[in-house]
N, C-alpha and C positions, 0 to 999 in steps of 0.2 A: 394474469399470473396469479396462481393460487397463493394463499398465505404460506404454505409449506415451501413452494418454489421460491417465493420472495425471501423467506428465512434462509434457505440453503444458499441462494445467490449471495446474500449479504454475509452470511457466516463464512462461506468459503473464501470470500474476498478479504475478510479480516482475521481469519483464524491464526495466521502466522504472527500477526501483530499482537494478538491477545496472548498467544503462547510466549512471545518475546517479553511482553509486559510481565507475565507471571514469572518468567525466568529471571527478571531483574530483582524480584522479591523473594523467590524460593530457590535455594541452591540445590537441594536434593532432587535428583532427576525423577525418582518415583513419586515423590510428593508433588512435584511440578506437574507430572502427567495426571495424577489423581485430581489435583485442583482444576486443571484444564477440562477434564471430563465432567467434573461437577459444574463448572461454569457453563459448559456447552449445554448440559441438561437444564440448568436454570434459564439460560437464554431461550431454549426451545419452549419451555413451559411458560415463560413470561412474555414471549414474543407478541401475543395478542394485545398486551398492554404497552408495547414499545411505541414511543412517540416518534413518528416518522419525520418530524421537524428537527430531530436531533441526529447527530452522526451515530450510525450503528456502532462504529469502532469505539467511540467515546462511551457509549452505553455499555458495550461489552467489557471494556476495560474497567469501568466503574463497578460492574458486577464482580469482575475478577478481584478487584481491590478489596471489596467487601468480603468475598470468600476467603481471601488470604488472611485478612484481619480476624475472621472467625476462627480459622485454623490456628492462628497464633494464640488466640484467646483460650482455646481448648487445651493447648499444649503447655501446661504449667511448668514443665521441666526446663524449657528453654526460654530465655528472655526474648522479648519482642525486638527483632533486629532493627526496625525502622519505626520512628514515631509517625503518627497519622499525617503530620505536616509534610514529611518526606514523601510519603505515598502520594499525597495531593500534588506535590511538586512534580513527581514523575508523571502523574495523570496529565497535568498541564503541559508538560514537555511533549508527551505523545500527541496530545490534541493539536499543539502548534505544528508538529511535524506532519500530522495528517492533513491539516489545512494547507500547509506549504506544498505538500505533494499534490493535493487536489488542484491547487492553483497552477502548478507546473504542468500537470497533465492537460488541463484545460487550455493553457497557453500553447502547448505543443500541438494540440489538436487543431487550434485555430491557425497556427503557422503551417501545419500540414495541409489544411484546406486551401491555403493561399498559394501553394506550390503549383507550378505548371503540371499538366497531366503526365508529361514525359518523366519528370522528376519523381512524381508519386509512383509511377509504374516501376521505376528503378528501385525505389525503396521497397515496394511490394515484393519484387523478385528477390531482393537480398534478405529482407527481414521477415516477411510473412511466409515466403516459400523456402527460405533458408538456402537459396542457391549460392554456390561459391562464385567468386569473381569470374573465373574461367567459364563457368556454365552460363552466366549472364552475358558475358562477351560473345559467346557462341550464339546464344539466342538472339542477341541484338546485332550480330555481325559486326563486331568491333573488337578492339583489343582489351585484355584484362587491365592494362594500364589506364586506358581511357575510362573504363568502368570505375576503377579505383579513384581516379581524379574526380570524376563526376560525383561519386558518392561523398568524397571528402568535401567538395564544394557545397553539396546539399546539406550535409551535417553542419558545416560552418554557418550556412545561411539559417538553418533551423535554430542553432544555438544562439545566434545573434537576435533572431526574431523573438525567441522565448525571453531572452534577457531584456529586450526592449519592452515587451508586454508586461513582464513582472516589474520592471522599473516604473512603468506608467501606473501600476497599481501600488507602488511603494513597497513591493516585496522583494525586489532584486537588489 
């Protein structure tokens, strides 16, 4: 994968999170969009120096925090709405959320891998192919009610599996 492809993959995965972070600090919609564009450009230009041992999302939010602070410093008309400590607390909260999400996704993937092939096929029909219950029932030559019950049992099984995995990690 080229450096450009790697950047785009990471940026597209985290762009809404970065946008949301900026939105917590900047209320004006136009300013928020301007800051986001400036952050995207900085991330693109600085990507060769990005430490791959660090979360891209955390790095991008840190760049965004610095850009917002710069903006506030230039605008002498308005008081700074948040002290740097508050911004750091927001960064920390986003980082914890990102870690929690990553752990949940990994746990879910392991739980999915442990399902019988028939259950995985049912999930694929419903969630990857977006088929309706009746369409799945028709394809599998069963009733929509049977499909509904099977999917409900699979979801409960997955939910319990994820809960157990996270509890074992001390995260649930």
